[in-house]
Structure formats: C-alpha cells, structure tokens
TIVEXVO-903050 format. One record per residue (C-alpha): chain; x, y, z. Coordinates in nm, 2 decimals. Layout:
[pt 'A',[X,Y,Z]]
...
//
This chain:
[pt 'A',[-20.10,11.55,8.51]]
[pt 'A',[-20.32,11.52,8.24]]
[pt 'A',[-20.46,11.84,8.03]]
[pt 'A',[-20.80,11.94,7.93]]
[pt 'A',[-20.78,12.05,7.57]]
[pt 'A',[-21.00,12.05,7.23]]
[pt 'A',[-20.83,11.84,7.00]]
[pt 'A',[-20.90,11.87,6.62]]
[pt 'A',[-20.89,11.58,6.37]]
[pt 'A',[-20.85,11.57,6.00]]
[pt 'A',[-20.90,11.31,5.73]]
[pt 'A',[-20.54,11.22,5.68]]
[pt 'A',[-20.38,11.04,5.99]]
[pt 'A',[-20.04,10.90,5.92]]
[pt 'A',[-19.91,10.54,6.01]]
[pt 'A',[-19.63,10.64,6.19]]
[pt 'A',[-19.88,10.80,6.46]]
[pt 'A',[-20.19,10.60,6.40]]
[pt 'A',[-20.12,10.38,6.72]]
[pt 'A',[-20.11,10.70,6.90]]
[pt 'A',[-20.42,10.86,6.82]]
[pt 'A',[-20.64,10.57,6.79]]
[pt 'A',[-20.93,10.60,7.04]]
[pt 'A',[-20.93,10.98,7.10]]
[pt 'A',[-21.25,11.16,7.03]]
[pt 'A',[-21.28,11.28,6.72]]
[pt 'A',[-21.57,11.54,6.77]]
[pt 'A',[-21.42,11.88,6.80]]
[pt 'A',[-21.67,12.03,7.02]]
[pt 'A',[-21.62,11.80,7.29]]
[pt 'A',[-21.31,11.81,7.49]]
[pt 'A',[-21.10,11.53,7.60]]
[pt 'A',[-20.84,11.44,7.88]]
[pt 'A',[-20.51,11.34,7.70]]
[pt 'A',[-20.16,11.36,7.78]]
[pt 'A',[-19.89,11.59,7.58]]
[pt 'A',[-19.76,11.33,7.35]]
[pt 'A',[-20.11,11.28,7.19]]
[pt 'A',[-20.16,11.65,7.16]]
[pt 'A',[-19.81,11.68,7.00]]
[pt 'A',[-19.88,11.42,6.76]]
[pt 'A',[-20.19,11.58,6.66]]
[pt 'A',[-20.03,11.92,6.61]]
[pt 'A',[-19.75,11.76,6.38]]
[pt 'A',[-20.04,11.57,6.16]]
[pt 'A',[-20.21,11.88,6.11]]
[pt 'A',[-19.90,12.08,6.04]]
[pt 'A',[-19.83,11.84,5.75]]
[pt 'A',[-20.15,11.94,5.60]]
[pt 'A',[-20.07,12.29,5.63]]
[pt 'A',[-19.74,12.25,5.45]]
[pt 'A',[-19.83,11.99,5.21]]
[pt 'A',[-20.19,11.99,5.13]]
[pt 'A',[-20.44,12.27,4.98]]
[pt 'A',[-20.23,12.55,5.11]]
[pt 'A',[-19.94,12.42,4.89]]
[pt 'A',[-20.16,12.36,4.58]]
[pt 'A',[-20.34,12.70,4.58]]
[pt 'A',[-20.00,12.90,4.65]]
[pt 'A',[-19.85,12.68,4.37]]
[pt 'A',[-20.14,12.78,4.10]]
[pt 'A',[-20.07,13.16,4.23]]
[pt 'A',[-19.69,13.12,4.16]]
[pt 'A',[-19.71,12.92,3.85]]
[pt 'A',[-19.65,12.56,3.94]]
[pt 'A',[-19.99,12.42,3.88]]
[pt 'A',[-20.29,12.52,3.61]]
[pt 'A',[-20.62,12.44,3.70]]
[pt 'A',[-20.84,12.31,3.44]]
[pt 'A',[-21.18,12.24,3.59]]
[pt 'A',[-21.41,12.33,3.86]]
[pt 'A',[-21.27,12.55,4.17]]
[pt 'A',[-20.91,12.49,4.06]]
[pt 'A',[-21.00,12.66,3.74]]
[pt 'A',[-21.15,12.96,3.89]]
[pt 'A',[-20.83,12.95,4.14]]
[pt 'A',[-20.63,12.96,3.79]]
[pt 'A',[-20.84,13.25,3.66]]
[pt 'A',[-20.80,13.45,4.01]]
[pt 'A',[-21.18,13.44,4.06]]
[pt 'A',[-21.11,13.38,4.43]]
[pt 'A',[-21.34,13.46,4.71]]
[pt 'A',[-21.30,13.47,5.10]]
[pt 'A',[-21.48,13.15,5.17]]
[pt 'A',[-21.22,12.97,4.94]]
[pt 'A',[-20.97,13.03,5.22]]
[pt 'A',[-21.18,12.90,5.52]]
[pt 'A',[-21.04,12.54,5.57]]
[pt 'A',[-20.68,12.65,5.50]]
[pt 'A',[-20.73,12.91,5.79]]
[pt 'A',[-20.87,12.66,6.02]]
[pt 'A',[-20.59,12.42,5.95]]
[pt 'A',[-20.32,12.67,6.04]]
[pt 'A',[-20.51,12.79,6.37]]
[pt 'A',[-20.74,12.55,6.50]]
[pt 'A',[-20.54,12.24,6.39]]
[pt 'A',[-20.19,12.32,6.44]]
[pt 'A',[-20.14,12.64,6.67]]
[pt 'A',[-20.40,12.53,6.93]]
[pt 'A',[-20.28,12.18,6.98]]
[pt 'A',[-19.89,12.30,6.96]]
[pt 'A',[-19.98,12.56,7.24]]
[pt 'A',[-20.16,12.27,7.43]]
[pt 'A',[-19.88,12.02,7.41]]
[pt 'A',[-19.65,12.31,7.53]]
[pt 'A',[-19.86,12.34,7.83]]
[pt 'A',[-19.95,12.02,7.90]]
[pt 'A',[-19.58,11.89,7.89]]
[pt 'A',[-19.53,12.17,8.17]]
[pt 'A',[-19.78,12.04,8.36]]
[pt 'A',[-19.64,11.70,8.34]]
[pt 'A',[-19.33,11.82,8.48]]
[pt 'A',[-19.12,11.82,8.14]]
[pt 'A',[-18.91,12.11,8.03]]
[pt 'A',[-18.66,12.16,7.74]]
[pt 'A',[-18.69,11.95,7.42]]
[pt 'A',[-19.06,11.91,7.40]]
[pt 'A',[-19.13,12.26,7.47]]
[pt 'A',[-18.88,12.35,7.18]]
[pt 'A',[-19.05,12.09,6.95]]
[pt 'A',[-19.40,12.23,7.00]]
[pt 'A',[-19.23,12.59,6.97]]
[pt 'A',[-19.07,12.52,6.63]]
[pt 'A',[-19.41,12.35,6.54]]
[pt 'A',[-19.63,12.65,6.61]]
[pt 'A',[-19.36,12.88,6.42]]
[pt 'A',[-19.38,12.72,6.11]]
[pt 'A',[-19.73,12.71,6.12]]
[pt 'A',[-19.76,13.08,6.17]]
[pt 'A',[-19.50,13.16,5.96]]
[pt 'A',[-19.66,13.00,5.67]]
[pt 'A',[-19.98,13.22,5.77]]
[pt 'A',[-19.80,13.55,5.79]]
[pt 'A',[-19.61,13.47,5.46]]
[pt 'A',[-19.95,13.40,5.30]]
[pt 'A',[-20.19,13.66,5.46]]
[pt 'A',[-19.97,13.96,5.60]]
[pt 'A',[-20.14,14.05,5.94]]
[pt 'A',[-20.24,13.79,6.15]]
[pt 'A',[-20.31,13.70,6.48]]
[pt 'A',[-20.00,13.58,6.65]]
[pt 'A',[-19.96,13.64,7.05]]
[pt 'A',[-20.30,13.54,7.12]]
[pt 'A',[-20.33,13.31,6.87]]
[pt 'A',[-20.41,12.95,6.96]]
[pt 'A',[-20.54,13.07,7.33]]
[pt 'A',[-20.91,12.93,7.33]]
[pt 'A',[-20.98,13.17,7.60]]
[pt 'A',[-20.96,13.47,7.37]]
[pt 'A',[-21.26,13.54,7.15]]
[pt 'A',[-21.13,13.79,6.91]]
[pt 'A',[-20.73,13.76,6.89]]
[pt 'A',[-20.59,14.06,6.77]]
[pt 'A',[-20.43,14.08,6.45]]
[pt 'A',[-20.04,14.20,6.46]]
[pt 'A',[-19.86,14.38,6.17]]
[pt 'A',[-19.68,14.13,5.95]]
[pt 'A',[-19.35,14.27,6.00]]
[pt 'A',[-19.39,14.25,6.36]]
[pt 'A',[-19.50,13.92,6.32]]
[pt 'A',[-19.18,13.81,6.16]]
[pt 'A',[-18.98,13.96,6.46]]
[pt 'A',[-19.17,13.76,6.71]]
[pt 'A',[-19.14,13.43,6.48]]
[pt 'A',[-18.74,13.48,6.52]]
[pt 'A',[-18.78,13.54,6.90]]
[pt 'A',[-18.99,13.24,6.93]]
[pt 'A',[-18.75,13.02,6.73]]
[pt 'A',[-18.48,13.16,6.96]]
[pt 'A',[-18.68,13.04,7.26]]
[pt 'A',[-18.71,12.71,7.10]]
[pt 'A',[-18.35,12.66,7.03]]
[pt 'A',[-18.27,12.77,7.39]]
[pt 'A',[-18.53,12.48,7.52]]
[pt 'A',[-18.37,12.24,7.27]]
[pt 'A',[-18.04,12.29,7.39]]
[pt 'A',[-18.12,12.19,7.75]]
[pt 'A',[-18.14,11.84,7.63]]
[pt 'A',[-18.36,11.73,7.89]]
[pt 'A',[-18.76,11.66,7.88]]
[pt 'A',[-18.75,11.47,7.56]]
[pt 'A',[-19.11,11.36,7.44]]
[pt 'A',[-19.20,11.01,7.49]]
[pt 'A',[-19.09,10.77,7.22]]
[pt 'A',[-19.32,10.79,6.91]]
[pt 'A',[-19.46,11.12,7.02]]
[pt 'A',[-19.26,11.33,6.77]]
[pt 'A',[-19.31,11.16,6.45]]
[pt 'A',[-19.04,11.34,6.25]]
[pt 'A',[-18.74,11.30,6.47]]
[pt 'A',[-18.82,11.09,6.77]]
[pt 'A',[-18.75,11.37,6.98]]
[pt 'A',[-18.38,11.43,6.86]]
[pt 'A',[-18.30,11.79,6.98]]
[pt 'A',[-17.99,11.84,6.73]]
[pt 'A',[-18.20,11.76,6.41]]
[pt 'A',[-18.49,12.01,6.55]]
[pt 'A',[-18.24,12.27,6.63]]
[pt 'A',[-18.11,12.25,6.28]]
[pt 'A',[-18.47,12.29,6.16]]
[pt 'A',[-18.51,12.59,6.37]]
[pt 'A',[-18.20,12.75,6.23]]
[pt 'A',[-18.33,12.69,5.89]]
[pt 'A',[-18.66,12.84,5.95]]
[pt 'A',[-18.48,13.11,6.09]]
[pt 'A',[-18.33,13.17,5.77]]
[pt 'A',[-18.64,13.10,5.57]]
[pt 'A',[-18.82,13.41,5.76]]
[pt 'A',[-18.52,13.65,5.72]]
[pt 'A',[-18.54,13.57,5.33]]
[pt 'A',[-18.88,13.63,5.36]]
[pt 'A',[-18.82,13.99,5.51]]
[pt 'A',[-18.52,14.05,5.27]]
[pt 'A',[-18.27,14.04,5.58]]
[pt 'A',[-18.00,13.87,5.38]]
[pt 'A',[-17.72,13.87,5.59]]
[pt 'A',[-17.93,13.75,5.88]]
[pt 'A',[-18.05,13.48,5.67]]
[pt 'A',[-17.70,13.35,5.59]]
[pt 'A',[-17.60,13.37,5.93]]
[pt 'A',[-17.87,13.14,6.03]]
[pt 'A',[-17.85,12.91,5.75]]
[pt 'A',[-17.45,12.83,5.88]]
[pt 'A',[-17.65,12.67,6.13]]
[pt 'A',[-17.93,12.49,5.94]]
[pt 'A',[-17.99,12.16,5.84]]
[pt 'A',[-17.64,12.02,5.74]]
[pt 'A',[-17.78,11.67,5.60]]
[pt 'A',[-18.10,11.54,5.41]]
[pt 'A',[-18.13,11.29,5.73]]
[pt 'A',[-18.25,11.62,5.91]]
[pt 'A',[-18.50,11.73,5.69]]
[pt 'A',[-18.85,11.80,5.84]]
[pt 'A',[-19.05,11.55,5.67]]
[pt 'A',[-19.35,11.35,5.75]]
[pt 'A',[-19.37,10.96,5.68]]
[pt 'A',[-19.68,10.81,5.49]]
[pt 'A',[-19.80,10.45,5.45]]
[pt 'A',[-20.01,10.28,5.23]]
[pt 'A',[-20.34,10.29,5.36]]
[pt 'A',[-20.60,10.53,5.22]]
[pt 'A',[-20.58,10.77,5.50]]
[pt 'A',[-20.20,10.78,5.54]]
[pt 'A',[-20.09,10.82,5.21]]
[pt 'A',[-19.88,11.13,5.08]]
[pt 'A',[-20.15,11.40,5.03]]
[pt 'A',[-20.03,11.46,4.69]]
[pt 'A',[-20.10,11.11,4.61]]
[pt 'A',[-20.44,11.13,4.77]]
[pt 'A',[-20.52,11.44,4.53]]
[pt 'A',[-20.37,11.33,4.19]]
[pt 'A',[-20.39,10.96,4.21]]
[pt 'A',[-20.69,10.89,4.43]]
[pt 'A',[-20.94,11.18,4.44]]
[pt 'A',[-21.13,11.24,4.15]]
[pt 'A',[-21.00,11.59,4.17]]
[pt 'A',[-20.71,11.49,3.99]]
[pt 'A',[-20.88,11.62,3.66]]
[pt 'A',[-20.89,11.96,3.79]]
[pt 'A',[-20.52,12.02,3.83]]
[pt 'A',[-20.21,11.99,3.60]]
[pt 'A',[-19.87,12.12,3.62]]
[pt 'A',[-19.84,12.45,3.43]]
[pt 'A',[-19.67,12.43,3.07]]
[pt 'A',[-19.41,12.67,3.21]]
[pt 'A',[-19.30,12.47,3.51]]
[pt 'A',[-19.30,12.13,3.31]]
[pt 'A',[-19.08,12.30,3.05]]
[pt 'A',[-18.81,12.39,3.28]]
[pt 'A',[-18.71,12.05,3.31]]
[pt 'A',[-18.84,11.85,3.06]]
[pt 'A',[-18.55,11.72,2.86]]
[pt 'A',[-18.72,11.62,2.53]]
[pt 'A',[-18.95,11.78,2.28]]
[pt 'A',[-19.21,11.48,2.31]]
[pt 'A',[-19.21,11.57,2.68]]
[pt 'A',[-19.22,11.96,2.69]]
[pt 'A',[-19.48,12.20,2.63]]
[pt 'A',[-19.17,12.44,2.50]]
[pt 'A',[-18.85,12.29,2.46]]
[pt 'A',[-18.68,12.63,2.43]]
[pt 'A',[-18.74,12.68,2.82]]
[pt 'A',[-18.53,12.38,2.92]]
[pt 'A',[-18.27,12.47,3.14]]
[pt 'A',[-18.03,12.17,3.06]]
[pt 'A',[-17.68,12.23,2.92]]
[pt 'A',[-17.33,12.08,2.87]]
[pt 'A',[-17.30,12.07,3.26]]
[pt 'A',[-17.68,12.00,3.35]]
[pt 'A',[-17.91,11.72,3.28]]
[pt 'A',[-18.24,11.73,3.42]]
[pt 'A',[-18.39,11.40,3.29]]
[pt 'A',[-18.37,11.23,3.62]]
[pt 'A',[-18.54,11.51,3.82]]
[pt 'A',[-18.82,11.54,3.55]]
[pt 'A',[-18.88,11.18,3.61]]
[pt 'A',[-18.89,11.22,3.98]]
[pt 'A',[-19.10,11.52,3.98]]
[pt 'A',[-19.36,11.43,3.67]]
[pt 'A',[-19.54,11.20,3.42]]
[pt 'A',[-19.78,11.26,3.15]]
[pt 'A',[-20.12,11.13,3.25]]
[pt 'A',[-20.44,11.16,3.04]]
[pt 'A',[-20.50,11.50,3.18]]
[pt 'A',[-20.14,11.64,3.10]]
[pt 'A',[-19.84,11.65,3.28]]
[pt 'A',[-19.89,11.59,3.68]]
[pt 'A',[-19.69,11.52,3.97]]
[pt 'A',[-19.50,11.15,3.95]]
[pt 'A',[-19.76,10.92,4.20]]
[pt 'A',[-19.59,10.58,4.12]]
[pt 'A',[-19.25,10.63,4.22]]
[pt 'A',[-19.14,11.00,4.26]]
[pt 'A',[-19.25,11.32,4.42]]
[pt 'A',[-19.62,11.22,4.49]]
[pt 'A',[-19.57,10.84,4.54]]
[pt 'A',[-19.80,10.68,4.80]]
[pt 'A',[-19.54,10.67,5.07]]
[pt 'A',[-19.33,10.95,4.96]]
[pt 'A',[-19.22,11.16,5.28]]
[pt 'A',[-19.39,11.51,5.29]]
[pt 'A',[-19.08,11.73,5.27]]
[pt 'A',[-19.14,12.10,5.46]]
[pt 'A',[-18.82,12.22,5.56]]
[pt 'A',[-18.49,12.09,5.37]]
[pt 'A',[-18.11,12.06,5.34]]
[pt 'A',[-18.17,12.17,4.97]]
[pt 'A',[-18.35,12.45,5.10]]
[pt 'A',[-18.08,12.57,5.33]]
[pt 'A',[-17.83,12.51,5.07]]
[pt 'A',[-18.00,12.74,4.83]]
[pt 'A',[-18.07,13.01,5.13]]
[pt 'A',[-17.69,13.01,5.18]]
[pt 'A',[-17.64,13.05,4.76]]
[pt 'A',[-17.88,13.33,4.75]]
[pt 'A',[-17.82,13.51,5.08]]
[pt 'A',[-17.44,13.46,5.04]]
[pt 'A',[-17.45,13.62,4.68]]
[pt 'A',[-17.63,13.89,4.80]]
[pt 'A',[-17.39,14.00,5.09]]
[pt 'A',[-17.08,13.82,5.03]]
[pt 'A',[-17.05,13.83,4.66]]
[pt 'A',[-17.01,13.62,4.33]]
[pt 'A',[-16.75,13.37,4.47]]
[pt 'A',[-16.95,13.29,4.76]]
[pt 'A',[-17.28,13.24,4.59]]
[pt 'A',[-17.14,13.02,4.33]]
[pt 'A',[-16.94,12.80,4.59]]
[pt 'A',[-17.27,12.74,4.77]]
[pt 'A',[-17.45,12.68,4.44]]
[pt 'A',[-17.20,12.43,4.35]]
[pt 'A',[-17.25,12.27,4.68]]
[pt 'A',[-17.60,12.22,4.61]]
[pt 'A',[-17.50,12.07,4.25]]
[pt 'A',[-17.27,11.84,4.42]]
[pt 'A',[-17.53,11.71,4.64]]
[pt 'A',[-17.79,11.67,4.33]]
[pt 'A',[-17.51,11.49,4.15]]
[pt 'A',[-17.54,11.22,4.39]]
[pt 'A',[-17.91,11.19,4.34]]
[pt 'A',[-17.99,11.49,4.59]]
[pt 'A',[-18.35,11.44,4.72]]
[pt 'A',[-18.48,11.21,4.40]]
[pt 'A',[-18.57,10.91,4.55]]
[pt 'A',[-18.63,10.73,4.22]]
[pt 'A',[-18.30,10.87,4.06]]
[pt 'A',[-18.13,10.68,3.77]]
[pt 'A',[-17.78,10.78,3.79]]
[pt 'A',[-17.75,10.77,3.41]]
[pt 'A',[-17.97,11.06,3.39]]
[pt 'A',[-17.77,11.27,3.63]]
[pt 'A',[-17.53,11.55,3.53]]
[pt 'A',[-17.50,11.85,3.77]]
[pt 'A',[-17.12,11.94,3.70]]
[pt 'A',[-16.98,12.24,3.91]]
[pt 'A',[-17.01,12.61,3.75]]
[pt 'A',[-16.70,12.81,3.67]]
[pt 'A',[-16.71,13.17,3.67]]
[pt 'A',[-16.69,13.16,3.28]]
[pt 'A',[-17.01,13.01,3.27]]
[pt 'A',[-17.17,13.33,3.39]]
[pt 'A',[-17.00,13.59,3.17]]
[pt 'A',[-17.13,13.73,2.86]]
[pt 'A',[-17.17,13.44,2.61]]
[pt 'A',[-17.14,13.16,2.88]]
[pt 'A',[-17.36,12.87,2.90]]
[pt 'A',[-17.56,13.04,3.18]]
[pt 'A',[-17.58,13.37,3.02]]
[pt 'A',[-17.66,13.37,2.66]]
[pt 'A',[-17.85,13.70,2.66]]
[pt 'A',[-17.59,13.95,2.78]]
[pt 'A',[-17.68,14.01,3.15]]
[pt 'A',[-17.40,14.11,3.40]]
[pt 'A',[-17.22,13.77,3.53]]
[pt 'A',[-17.37,13.89,3.86]]
[pt 'A',[-17.74,13.89,3.72]]
[pt 'A',[-17.67,13.57,3.55]]
[pt 'A',[-17.55,13.38,3.88]]
[pt 'A',[-17.83,13.53,4.10]]
[pt 'A',[-18.11,13.41,3.79]]
[pt 'A',[-17.96,13.08,3.80]]
[pt 'A',[-18.00,13.06,4.18]]
[pt 'A',[-18.34,13.19,4.19]]
[pt 'A',[-18.45,12.93,3.91]]
[pt 'A',[-18.30,12.68,4.10]]
[pt 'A',[-18.49,12.76,4.41]]
[pt 'A',[-18.81,12.78,4.22]]
[pt 'A',[-18.79,12.41,4.08]]
[pt 'A',[-18.65,12.28,4.41]]
[pt 'A',[-18.92,12.43,4.60]]
[pt 'A',[-19.19,12.30,4.40]]
[pt 'A',[-19.50,12.15,4.58]]
[pt 'A',[-19.43,12.40,4.87]]
[pt 'A',[-19.61,12.74,4.95]]
[pt 'A',[-19.21,12.90,4.92]]
[pt 'A',[-19.22,12.93,4.56]]
[pt 'A',[-19.50,13.18,4.61]]
[pt 'A',[-19.31,13.36,4.87]]
[pt 'A',[-19.00,13.41,4.61]]
[pt 'A',[-19.20,13.52,4.33]]
[pt 'A',[-19.37,13.79,4.54]]
[pt 'A',[-19.05,13.85,4.71]]
[pt 'A',[-18.83,13.91,4.37]]
[pt 'A',[-19.08,14.04,4.14]]
[pt 'A',[-18.92,14.37,4.10]]
[pt 'A',[-18.59,14.22,4.01]]
[pt 'A',[-18.71,14.20,3.63]]
[pt 'A',[-18.34,14.08,3.53]]
[pt 'A',[-18.33,13.79,3.74]]
[pt 'A',[-18.66,13.68,3.86]]
[pt 'A',[-18.85,13.38,3.74]]
[pt 'A',[-19.05,13.52,3.46]]
[pt 'A',[-19.40,13.38,3.61]]
[pt 'A',[-19.65,13.56,3.40]]
[pt 'A',[-20.02,13.64,3.53]]
[pt 'A',[-20.26,13.38,3.40]]
[pt 'A',[-20.52,13.69,3.32]]
[pt 'A',[-20.49,14.02,3.36]]
[pt 'A',[-20.15,14.23,3.43]]
[pt 'A',[-20.11,14.17,3.80]]
[pt 'A',[-19.98,13.85,3.97]]
[pt 'A',[-20.16,13.72,4.28]]
[pt 'A',[-20.01,13.86,4.61]]
[pt 'A',[-20.19,13.71,4.92]]
[pt 'A',[-20.44,13.46,5.03]]
[pt 'A',[-20.80,13.64,5.10]]
[pt 'A',[-20.90,13.66,5.50]]
[pt 'A',[-21.11,13.37,5.52]]
[pt 'A',[-21.51,13.41,5.56]]
[pt 'A',[-21.51,13.23,5.90]]
[pt 'A',[-21.28,13.48,6.04]]
[pt 'A',[-21.42,13.81,5.87]]
[pt 'A',[-21.78,13.71,6.03]]
[pt 'A',[-21.64,13.60,6.38]]
[pt 'A',[-21.32,13.84,6.48]]
[pt 'A',[-21.40,14.19,6.50]]
[pt 'A',[-21.00,14.27,6.49]]
[pt 'A',[-20.97,14.17,6.11]]
[pt 'A',[-20.81,14.44,5.93]]
[pt 'A',[-21.04,14.71,5.78]]
[pt 'A',[-21.06,14.78,5.48]]
[pt 'A',[-20.99,14.40,5.42]]
[pt 'A',[-20.69,14.37,5.18]]
[pt 'A',[-20.76,14.25,4.80]]
[pt 'A',[-20.60,13.96,4.62]]
[pt 'A',[-20.34,14.18,4.46]]
[pt 'A',[-20.25,14.43,4.74]]
[pt 'A',[-19.91,14.32,4.84]]
[pt 'A',[-19.83,14.22,5.19]]
[pt 'A',[-19.61,14.46,5.38]]
[pt 'A',[-19.29,14.27,5.34]]
[pt 'A',[-19.33,14.26,4.97]]
[pt 'A',[-19.44,14.65,4.91]]
//
C-alpha cells in the first residue's frame, strides 16, 4: 500500500540517497504518493541538516566554538538575535524531520512492515526532538509531526525528556525483533542494521540523561551504547555541489565563509605552537598529550582567520557528518562514571578514550608522528601534577579534564552548547567560556516567529534568550 504524505526537501541531498529521491515532488504544498523507504530517506537527510547545519553553527557561536565577524553571524556573536533568526531551524526539525519520520513509520506499517524499520524511524524522530528540546526547552512532542493537528500543544521540557526515553525504549524493542528491515539503500546510515541502530539508541538515551543530570542512568545506558567507530551515526557525503559536507558548503563554497571563524578560545586549546595559537598559554598539551594532529584535523588558517579544515579534515567535502559517536559514548562513560562510581572509574574510561585517540581516533587525516595520548595516572591529577597545576582537588582536576575533552570532541555539534549550560554553575571545573558581550551566557534558542504567529499554544510569556531552560535552572 502506498502512503499519501507531504514530503519536504532541502538544498542538500546526499549522494548515498540521491537515486532514491530523484523524481519526487519538490513542491512542499503538493502531496505525492510514495512508499515508506523514500520518506525514511528524506527524514534522515533532513535530520543531517538539523544536526550538522545552521543549528550546530548557531549553538557553536553561543558556546564559544565560533566567532561571527560579519553580517548576521556578527550579530549572533553580539547576542543580537530575534525570533525570526530561528524560523528555518524550527522548520528543519518539525516539517523536515519529524513529519517525515512519523510518516515513514505509518507508511511502513501500512505496507506490512514491523520491527526494524519502525525502530529506525523512531530513533530519527527522537534525535530531532531531543535536539529541539535541548535548545528551545518546552516544545511540541506528542502532537508533533501530525499534520492534522493545527496547533500542537507545547509540553514541559522535563516531561519531553521522559517521553524521549520512552520513545527510545520503544525503538530498541522494535529493533530487537529483527524483522521488517527497510529496503536496501533506504537507510543511508546503516542499511537497516538493527544492532548498530540499537547502539545509537542507547547512546542517545545516555546523552539525554546527561542533559537532565541523571548520571547513574546515563552511565548504565552508555554501557550498551556505541561500541566502535564503525557504528557512529554519520551521513556520507560526495563531491557534487549539493551533496557535499554542510560545513564544507559553508566554509569553502558559500560566500558566507567570510562571516564566521573559529573562536580564539577554541583554537588555542589545541593549537600546539605560538605561530598557530591566539593564546599559547591555553594549549592543553603536556608531557603525555600532543594535540598537533587534532589541530590539523580540525582547523587551518585562512585569509579570514582560523576556520574548519575543508581540505582533508573535519569539514572536507566528502567528510562524513558525525552526529552520535563512539567518542561521545566513551566520554559519557568517563563523566557519568566519575560522578556516580568515583575517581578510578572516571579515569579508567578517560584512558579508554585516550587509547582510542592514540590510534588516530576520529581523525581521518591523522599523522601518527603527531599523535600522543598516553594514559594518565592518578598522580597526574594530584596537586602539582601535569593536569593540576593550580591546586584543585584531584577529583575536580579529573572532572575538569573530562569536561574539556568533551568540549573539544563535540566541536561542530549542538552538544557543546548543552554542556556549557549544564555545567555553568560548576565554576571550578567547567570549560571557562566567557560571554562575548555583557555578563550573561546564552541559554536557549528563541521560539521562531513562524510558530509564535501560527500556534496559539506557544508559551506565554515567551522566554528570553538568557532564560535558562528547566533542566538548567
């Protein structure tokens, strides 16, 4: 059976799925009849835009990854934001990803599929809505993506996180059935592999428990999370103008590359020499750590300043878009393990991460002669140790190192913004992001004009840019 659904398409359609979407109706106001696999592909493409496009860049400005130097991005860096600045990002989440993920699930059921395809669609919906609630706070959830609902209800952020956990549990149960795998090529990430999707779902559960500071639950979930980098949730890219990595499209192709550079603070954490670093005193290398290879993977210096590496690194044209990763899972284990199991557990998982990085880790252009991530010992975090030159307790020194490692590893995602807000009150250990202007750090995305004008259920009064979301109050 075919399903009638409105499909929403965007400027970036990737090579791995281009043969699936050729010929589909590109007018979002005109319904088309199609099968579940095409709708699933569209939802996954849209989610890639949500996770690695403008949402990630705006969140990166607000958490200190980037500095805007011209036009709108200069305004974002100066915190001069308006509700209309977030219209397209809200649309990417809801009209692009959530509508199509729900539709793919419904279409698959109507075509007689159960199990794996349903679980995949549920995970895609969960990651989009998880990103949305982390950035906006209260959001439409239960009624989100239901075209028949004109004014979807907004639900409290804490309730949304509970519902996300339940949705991911449903997805894991459906994936465990092993039946109803999608048609070959419909799933652009794992081609329907339920084991890989199950690991992603557990890492997402751990991510959202981190957001809500439920660290025991995060630690437990992460133990079932992504177990190797081959199971990263990532989107492949190609060499055509419309299927290139989205960071490449911004920093190497679009004229707007002149709008945005890597912040001095971010660059200085990994820049190993004074000629590369805006502030060599911030360099985190030491007798056991050489960040040269990671700097070369992440960045290069252009005529505008330090920017993401578009030649052979993080923002290369064919670089896969990394959205949920083995590296993140290891660092969830490190932080949540430290917070709930103690120093030795946290240090053990941090050293697991360092062992992974010592092999090249996620650096696709790694020069092994520039890599050093030797294991840390407990003495390195004692007063006067190489990771504690300023007299913190050993516990605080270790947690500070884990949080800084997360900040660097999550570069280019919205998760860095989640971390800086979550840990803002932990003044001894948090990554010391400073406001670009004034005395307050940003706390949320603004509800978009399109939603304020059209949905009578938008929260009233509308929260301010500097109002913490409920999980960070």
